BALUMTOR-187738 format. One record per residue (C-alpha): z, y, x; residue in one letter. Coordinates in steps of 0.001 Angstrom, whole numbers. Layout:
{{Z,Y,X},'A'}
...
END
This chain:
{{16939,-31929,4649},'M'}
{{13215,-32295,3966},'E'}
{{12223,-35735,2803},'E'}
{{9648,-38099,4228},'V'}
{{7766,-39926,1495},'Q'}
{{6024,-43207,2277},'V'}
{{2572,-43299,673},'I'}
{{1495,-46765,1833},'S'}
{{2246,-49492,4362},'T'}
{{-107,-52234,5508},'C'}
{{-877,-54493,8458},'L'}
{{-3831,-53658,10705},'I'}
{{-5464,-56564,12517},'E'}
{{-7635,-56396,15610},'A'}
{{-11349,-56133,14926},'T'}
{{-13401,-58819,16591},'S'}
{{-16203,-57241,18594},'N'}
{{-18238,-59818,20471},'E'}
{{-20569,-57151,21865},'S'}
{{-17698,-55747,23956},'I'}
{{-16226,-58094,26519},'S'}
{{-12484,-58332,27100},'T'}
{{-10880,-60067,30102},'P'}
{{-10659,-63405,28283},'K'}
{{-9614,-64966,25017},'N'}
{{-5834,-64762,25112},'I'}
{{-3639,-66767,22753},'S'}
{{-292,-67070,24560},'K'}
{{1489,-64982,27201},'I'}
{{4630,-66128,29013},'E'}
{{7413,-63556,29397},'M'}
{{8882,-62481,32730},'T'}
{{12455,-61490,33674},'P'}
{{11282,-57876,33367},'W'}
{{10320,-58546,29722},'D'}
{{13253,-60720,28727},'L'}
{{15990,-58376,30014},'Q'}
{{15343,-56037,27056},'F'}
{{15485,-58602,24218},'L'}
{{18757,-57313,22754},'L'}
{{17933,-53631,23111},'L'}
{{15909,-51575,20665},'E'}
{{12278,-50579,20840},'T'}
{{10305,-47771,22491},'I'}
{{9666,-44936,20032},'Q'}
{{7532,-41951,20980},'K'}
{{5371,-39713,18829},'G'}
{{2972,-36800,19091},'L'}
{{2851,-33622,17029},'L'}
{{-555,-32161,16171},'F'}
{{-1725,-29042,14407},'N'}
{{-3823,-29639,11305},'K'}
{{-7436,-30421,12275},'P'}
{{-9882,-27600,11623},'K'}
{{-12840,-28682,9531},'Q'}
{{-15295,-27331,12102},'E'}
{{-13644,-29437,14839},'N'}
{{-13970,-32767,13075},'T'}
{{-16739,-34466,11148},'N'}
{{-14139,-36251,9041},'T'}
{{-12560,-34555,6024},'P'}
{{-8769,-34582,5884},'K'}
{{-8706,-37114,3052},'S'}
{{-10308,-39777,5254},'S'}
{{-8617,-38895,8555},'L'}
{{-5995,-41607,7981},'V'}
{{-8757,-44138,7289},'D'}
{{-10446,-43113,10525},'R'}
{{-7199,-43703,12431},'L'}
{{-6820,-47144,10821},'K'}
{{-10360,-48070,11819},'E'}
{{-9989,-46829,15412},'S'}
{{-6598,-48568,15688},'L'}
{{-8169,-51872,14647},'S'}
{{-10960,-51438,17198},'R'}
{{-8470,-50541,19950},'T'}
{{-6379,-53645,19221},'L'}
{{-9444,-55686,20215},'H'}
{{-8615,-54703,23801},'F'}
{{-4853,-55290,23343},'F'}
{{-4361,-58685,21569},'P'}
{{-581,-58935,22283},'P'}
{{204,-55804,20238},'L'}
{{-1040,-57449,17048},'A'}
{{924,-60643,17775},'G'}
{{4524,-61765,17456},'R'}
{{7136,-63338,19709},'F'}
{{7553,-67090,19362},'S'}
{{10439,-69281,20475},'T'}
{{10901,-72768,21827},'I'}
{{14301,-74449,21567},'E'}
{{14887,-76532,24696},'N'}
{{17045,-79418,23507},'T'}
{{17494,-80869,27001},'D'}
{{19652,-77940,28179},'D'}
{{20475,-76187,24880},'D'}
{{18517,-73040,25764},'T'}
{{15684,-71067,24207},'V'}
{{12415,-69728,25612},'S'}
{{10259,-66862,24360},'F'}
{{6554,-66196,24621},'F'}
{{4040,-63765,23096},'I'}
{{1871,-65399,20446},'N'}
{{-1395,-63437,20223},'C'}
{{-2008,-64556,16640},'N'}
{{-3384,-61254,15291},'N'}
{{-647,-61124,12637},'A'}
{{-1135,-57368,12660},'G'}
{{359,-54004,13545},'V'}
{{2400,-52210,10881},'E'}
{{654,-49024,9697},'F'}
{{2522,-46529,7516},'T'}
{{994,-43461,5910},'H'}
{{3661,-40928,4950},'A'}
{{4054,-37326,3890},'S'}
{{6654,-34645,4638},'A'}
{{5481,-31981,2165},'P'}
{{8008,-29324,3238},'K'}
{{7993,-29914,7015},'L'}
{{5984,-27579,9246},'T'}
{{4850,-27911,12849},'V'}
{{6964,-24898,13814},'S'}
{{10098,-26458,12256},'A'}
{{9835,-29196,14897},'I'}
{{8347,-27176,17737},'L'}
{{10513,-24058,17558},'D'}
{{13857,-25570,16586},'S'}
{{16534,-25212,19283},'T'}
{{17895,-28649,18405},'R'}
{{15718,-31630,17544},'V'}
{{15774,-31823,13710},'P'}
{{17214,-35063,12296},'L'}
{{14105,-35572,10182},'I'}
{{12145,-36398,13361},'V'}
{{13780,-39844,13427},'H'}
{{12184,-40560,10045},'H'}
{{8681,-39941,11407},'L'}
{{8696,-43376,13062},'F'}
{{8172,-46907,11715},'P'}
{{10332,-49980,12354},'L'}
{{13613,-48137,12801},'N'}
{{16773,-50054,13775},'N'}
{{14790,-53013,15113},'I'}
{{15860,-54949,18180},'R'}
{{13194,-56503,20386},'N'}
{{14433,-60023,19670},'I'}
{{13626,-59489,15970},'E'}
{{9904,-59293,16720},'C'}
{{9635,-63027,16100},'V'}
{{9202,-61996,12457},'T'}
{{8776,-58215,12749},'K'}
{{5611,-56568,14145},'P'}
{{5557,-55915,17887},'L'}
{{3950,-52549,17277},'F'}
{{4059,-50038,14435},'G'}
{{2370,-46729,13658},'V'}
{{3386,-44027,11195},'Q'}
{{1041,-41156,10385},'I'}
{{3001,-38406,8631},'T'}
{{1183,-35482,7029},'E'}
{{3030,-32188,7482},'L'}
{{2377,-28866,5760},'V'}
{{162,-27710,8628},'D'}
{{-189,-30710,10900},'G'}
{{285,-34406,11589},'F'}
{{2827,-36489,13452},'F'}
{{1759,-39837,14897},'I'}
{{4865,-41917,15637},'G'}
{{4577,-45268,17410},'C'}
{{7157,-48027,17873},'T'}
{{6652,-50831,20410},'M'}
{{8865,-53736,21362},'S'}
{{10285,-53009,24808},'H'}
{{10066,-56718,25622},'S'}
{{6292,-56474,25168},'L'}
{{5859,-53683,27689},'G'}
{{7337,-50594,29323},'D'}
{{6505,-46899,29051},'G'}
{{3385,-47284,31188},'S'}
{{2064,-49863,28712},'C'}
{{3039,-47738,25711},'F'}
{{1071,-44707,26896},'W'}
{{-1794,-46899,28149},'H'}
{{-2284,-48038,24562},'F'}
{{-1708,-44603,22989},'F'}
{{-4246,-43029,25389},'N'}
{{-6752,-45842,24763},'S'}
{{-6435,-45483,20975},'W'}
{{-7221,-41778,21243},'S'}
{{-10317,-42579,23330},'E'}
{{-11666,-44961,20679},'I'}
{{-10807,-42427,17956},'S'}
{{-12874,-39800,19809},'R'}
{{-15902,-42098,19642},'G'}
{{-15723,-44063,22907},'C'}
{{-17012,-47618,22617},'Q'}
{{-14884,-48927,25473},'I'}
{{-11573,-47771,26925},'I'}
{{-11305,-46227,30390},'S'}
{{-8594,-48605,31676},'K'}
{{-8833,-52278,30731},'I'}
{{-5389,-53932,30418},'P'}
{{-4470,-56928,32568},'V'}
{{-2374,-59429,30596},'F'}
{{-1767,-62049,33289},'E'}
{{1979,-61808,33855},'R'}
{{3453,-61716,37337},'Y'}
{{5522,-64747,38359},'F'}
{{6634,-65621,41875},'S'}
{{5105,-68858,43135},'E'}
{{8269,-70961,42898},'E'}
{{9282,-69775,39419},'M'}
{{9032,-72269,36565},'K'}
{{7831,-71076,33177},'T'}
{{8859,-70644,30499},'P'}
{{12220,-69206,31527},'I'}
{{15190,-70871,29804},'H'}
{{17690,-68437,28265},'L'}
{{21257,-69472,27356},'P'}
{{21014,-67996,23851},'L'}
{{21752,-69318,20370},'K'}
{{19276,-67791,17939},'L'}
{{21739,-68194,15066},'D'}
{{24568,-66470,16968},'D'}
{{25700,-63525,14847},'E'}
{{26803,-61693,18007},'K'}
{{23136,-61185,18886},'L'}
{{22773,-58904,15888},'F'}
{{26078,-57051,16014},'E'}
{{25700,-53373,15207},'K'}
{{26647,-50922,17935},'F'}
{{28166,-47857,16343},'E'}
{{27335,-44572,18056},'V'}
{{29210,-41314,17382},'P'}
{{27375,-38311,15884},'P'}
{{24975,-37001,18512},'L'}
{{22787,-33953,19018},'M'}
{{19450,-33670,20793},'E'}
{{17745,-30742,22453},'R'}
{{14638,-30292,24576},'I'}
{{15234,-28230,27741},'F'}
{{12148,-26874,29492},'H'}
{{11910,-26615,33278},'L'}
{{9009,-24571,34616},'S'}
{{7107,-25593,37734},'K'}
{{8666,-22639,39587},'E'}
{{12189,-23612,38549},'S'}
{{11658,-27211,39673},'I'}
{{10356,-26025,43052},'C'}
{{13460,-23859,43527},'K'}
{{15788,-26795,42780},'L'}
{{13845,-29049,45146},'K'}
{{13865,-26468,47947},'D'}
{{17584,-25852,47446},'K'}
{{18473,-29559,47527},'A'}
{{16425,-30247,50658},'N'}
{{17721,-27134,52397},'S'}
{{21348,-28026,51720},'E'}
{{20864,-31498,53242},'M'}
{{18488,-30310,55992},'N'}
{{15856,-32864,54913},'V'}
{{12422,-32851,53275},'K'}
{{12689,-36207,51498},'S'}
{{14366,-35219,48215},'I'}
{{11810,-35272,45395},'S'}
{{11438,-32836,42513},'S'}
{{12671,-35528,40109},'L'}
{{15800,-36226,42170},'Q'}
{{16546,-32507,42467},'A'}
{{16401,-31655,38774},'F'}
{{18187,-34873,37777},'L'}
{{20988,-33959,40192},'A'}
{{21185,-30520,38544},'H'}
{{21372,-32160,35101},'L'}
{{23899,-34824,36183},'W'}
{{26284,-32321,37743},'R'}
{{25977,-29954,34777},'S'}
{{26640,-32564,32074},'I'}
{{29533,-34020,34075},'T'}
{{31025,-30534,34385},'R'}
{{30646,-29978,30626},'C'}
{{32275,-33322,29809},'R'}
{{35472,-32112,31520},'K'}
{{36320,-35505,33012},'L'}
{{39235,-36254,35319},'D'}
{{38297,-36071,39003},'D'}
{{38948,-39779,39573},'E'}
{{36783,-40873,36630},'K'}
{{33732,-42851,37769},'E'}
{{30422,-41444,36514},'V'}
{{27128,-43314,36427},'V'}
{{23465,-42378,36374},'I'}
{{21045,-45204,35526},'S'}
{{17489,-44854,36800},'I'}
{{14483,-47032,35992},'I'}
{{12815,-48441,39103},'I'}
{{9126,-49205,38754},'G'}
{{7840,-52368,40437},'A'}
{{4096,-51836,40093},'R'}
{{3507,-50068,43404},'T'}
{{6575,-51445,45186},'R'}
{{5416,-55060,45261},'L'}
{{3321,-56232,48185},'N'}
{{548,-56530,47173},'P'}
{{1014,-54084,44253},'P'}
{{359,-55115,40671},'L'}
{{-3092,-54286,39271},'P'}
{{-3397,-50791,37766},'K'}
{{-3889,-52101,34237},'G'}
{{-938,-54547,34370},'Y'}
{{272,-54762,30771},'F'}
{{3881,-55885,30628},'G'}
{{7247,-54678,31824},'N'}
{{7487,-54080,35546},'A'}
{{10812,-52252,35851},'V'}
{{14478,-52817,36476},'H'}
{{17494,-50532,36175},'I'}
{{19594,-49366,39131},'K'}
{{22733,-47273,39001},'Q'}
{{24342,-44663,41211},'V'}
{{28134,-44521,40778},'K'}
{{30520,-41888,42142},'I'}
{{33622,-40125,40887},'T'}
{{33354,-36963,38814},'A'}
{{35370,-35111,41449},'G'}
{{32975,-36086,44261},'E'}
{{29924,-35148,42210},'L'}
{{31239,-31685,41380},'L'}
{{32902,-30726,44661},'K'}
{{29705,-31521,46590},'N'}
{{26550,-29482,46142},'R'}
{{23221,-30144,44438},'L'}
{{21611,-31597,47573},'G'}
{{24382,-34141,48066},'W'}
{{24025,-35445,44501},'A'}
{{20246,-35636,44847},'A'}
{{20616,-37492,48147},'M'}
{{22709,-40224,46515},'Q'}
{{19809,-40935,44172},'M'}
{{17303,-40634,46984},'N'}
{{19085,-43281,49092},'K'}
{{19151,-45711,46183},'M'}
{{15486,-45164,45279},'V'}
{{14323,-45495,48909},'V'}
{{16214,-48797,49222},'S'}
{{14156,-50305,46396},'Q'}
{{11382,-51860,48453},'N'}
{{9389,-55017,47698},'S'}
{{12207,-57262,48913},'E'}
{{14778,-55594,46648},'E'}
{{12433,-55777,43656},'V'}
{{11921,-59504,44221},'M'}
{{15634,-60040,44775},'K'}
{{16393,-58658,41321},'F'}
{{13525,-60643,39804},'Y'}
{{14553,-64012,41255},'K'}
{{18301,-63540,40738},'E'}
{{17697,-62632,37111},'W'}
{{15662,-65796,36519},'A'}
{{18482,-67901,38005},'E'}
{{21220,-66084,36096},'N'}
{{19746,-64150,33144},'P'}
{{21500,-60913,32204},'L'}
{{20223,-59577,28902},'I'}
{{21200,-55979,28262},'F'}
{{22856,-55107,24992},'C'}
{{23268,-51576,23709},'K'}
{{27040,-51625,24173},'G'}
{{26743,-52486,27870},'S'}
{{23936,-50038,28693},'V'}
{{25378,-47025,26899},'F'}
{{29002,-46785,27958},'V'}
{{30460,-43628,26468},'G'}
{{30757,-40217,28042},'N'}
{{30617,-41228,31712},'I'}
{{26959,-42190,31916},'S'}
{{23463,-40764,31922},'L'}
{{20563,-43125,31224},'G'}
{{17187,-41804,32403},'I'}
{{14109,-43013,30569},'S'}
{{10382,-42236,30335},'S'}
{{8545,-40207,32998},'S'}
{{6963,-36775,33477},'P'}
{{3972,-38565,35021},'R'}
{{2660,-40092,31789},'Y'}
{{-579,-38725,30343},'N'}
{{829,-37367,27095},'I'}
{{-1102,-34173,26457},'Y'}
{{-4441,-35872,27157},'G'}
{{-3964,-37993,24036},'T'}
{{-6649,-36290,21945},'D'}
{{-7797,-38158,18816},'F'}
{{-10744,-35839,18248},'G'}
{{-9150,-32797,16642},'W'}
{{-7299,-31316,19612},'G'}
{{-4503,-32095,22013},'K'}
{{-906,-32605,20852},'P'}
{{1446,-29625,20887},'V'}
{{4649,-31617,21463},'A'}
{{6121,-35076,22028},'V'}
{{9318,-36395,20455},'R'}
{{11224,-39699,20432},'S'}
{{12740,-41750,17630},'G'}
{{16266,-43023,17088},'M'}
{{15907,-46228,19143},'A'}
{{18494,-46720,21911},'N'}
{{20008,-43277,21394},'K'}
{{23556,-42824,22639},'S'}
{{25717,-40280,24440},'D'}
{{23908,-39520,27700},'G'}
{{20398,-40758,26874},'K'}
{{17925,-38580,28801},'I'}
{{14190,-38746,28119},'T'}
{{11706,-37091,30482},'L'}
{{8272,-35765,29535},'Y'}
{{5650,-33625,31220},'P'}
{{5626,-30095,29864},'G'}
{{2557,-28537,28272},'V'}
{{2037,-26388,31386},'E'}
{{978,-28387,34444},'E'}
{{3888,-29125,36771},'G'}
{{6560,-28347,34186},'S'}
{{8982,-30870,32665},'V'}
{{10662,-31227,29267},'D'}
{{14059,-32946,29298},'I'}
{{15253,-34410,26008},'E'}
{{19055,-34534,26179},'V'}
{{21017,-36653,23682},'C'}
{{24788,-36094,23949},'I'}
{{27896,-35362,21914},'L'}
{{27746,-32034,20012},'P'}
{{30643,-30510,21940},'E'}
{{29032,-31418,25277},'T'}
{{25694,-29960,24219},'L'}
{{27325,-26699,23141},'K'}
{{29125,-26491,26490},'A'}
{{25865,-27226,28332},'L'}
{{24063,-24453,26459},'E'}
{{26797,-22051,27574},'S'}
{{26860,-23286,31172},'D'}
{{25445,-20427,33234},'Q'}
{{24620,-22511,36324},'E'}
{{22660,-25045,34259},'F'}
{{20838,-22540,32057},'M'}
{{19698,-20455,35041},'E'}
{{17098,-23180,35715},'A'}
{{16013,-23487,32092},'I'}
{{13166,-21582,30485},'T'}
{{14384,-20150,27195},'K'}
{{12707,-21507,24052},'N'}
END
C-alpha cells in the first residue's frame, strides 16, 4: 500500500481581526443534550479530493499553497472561536457528577501537511472499493469526542498527491453536527478565495429550554477505564454507489405508486431500496429484528425554528425496527412508508420530548451500542450539504470521502453526487455482504456503473 508521509504538524490559532465584527466575544459555551449524547463516540471525518491546481488558475505557486491554506484557516477561525478551543470539565462534588463546556481559549486547530508520493487522484476516484489509504488522509484518528479536553476539537490534514490534493478534516461531534462541519468547510473556502467576510455568520448561543438548568450534570467518572474501552470491529469494506437523478425518481415513483400515496420522499425511497437489499444479502432468519437508524434534524422542527447559522448539534437518532421477514416479503413502498411514518411523527413536541428526557436521564451513546452487528444500518450525513461548492480558489472538488471514525458493519454515509440531483451512497459492510450486494441484480439495477 502507498504510504502517507507526514511533513509537518503544528497548531493554527485564530487571527484577531478587529476590523471585522463577530457576534460577540465568546469565551465559554455550555453544551446541550444534543452535544453531550455523542461524548463517547468518535469524531466527524470528511475530506475533499482536488485535482492539482493549474498555475494559470492560481496566483500562488504550489510551494506556498499550503501556507496560503494555513493563513486562510487562521482567518476563518476568527469567525469560529469554538473550533480553536478545547472542552473543559467541572467535577460536581455535591452529586458526584461531571459537567462539560466548550472553552474558547484559542489553543489551536491541529494542522498536518503530508505527502502521498505514489497516490493519484484516479486511484481514489476510479477505484471500485474505497482504498484503505484514504483513512490515512485524515488527522486525529481514533479519537473519541470526550478526549477533546486535551486533544484539538478540530484538525486539518493537507496531503499532496501525485496530481492533486486531499483536504481531510476531523471535528469533534460533540462540538457540532454535519451542518456545522460543512458550514465551516464552506466558510474556509470562501476566505481562501479572497472573501473578507463569510456568507453565513455562525450563531453560538446554544438552545436550552426555559426550565433547564445549566450546566447539565452527567453521571460519569472521568477516570473510569470503561469510558475508553476499545470497540473491536471486524474487517470491513467500503464502496461508493452512485444513484442518478433519474434512478432516484424511478424509486420514488415506484414507492409512492405501490402505497397509493404522494408523501414518500426520494430519500426514504432509496434508503428503503438499500435497506431491503442489504438485509437480503445478509441472509438473516425471517424472525431476526433489523434496525435502520436515521438522524432527525431539529433545526426546522422546533417552533420557532433555530436560526440558520446555529452552530452546535441539533439532532437526535430515531430507529425503525421490523423483522427481516417482514421487510423482504413486503415491497419497496411498504419499507419506505415505515420510515416515512417515523419521520413525520418527529414534530416540535417529539423533538422537545427527547431533549428534556435526555437531560433528566442522560444516555450517552457508545460505539458498541450504536453499531450492533449485522442487523443494523446507521444513516449519516446528507445529500443536501454544499460539498461541491467548496472551492478554495483552484477549482471545485472532484470527490468526497470519509475517514475511519465510527465505521462499523452497516454504516451508511450519504453525499450529493457531482451531477445535480444525484446521490453517492458510501456503504461500509462486511466483505461477504458487499460482494453479495454487488451481485444483487435488483439492487444494482438502480445503480449507475462506475
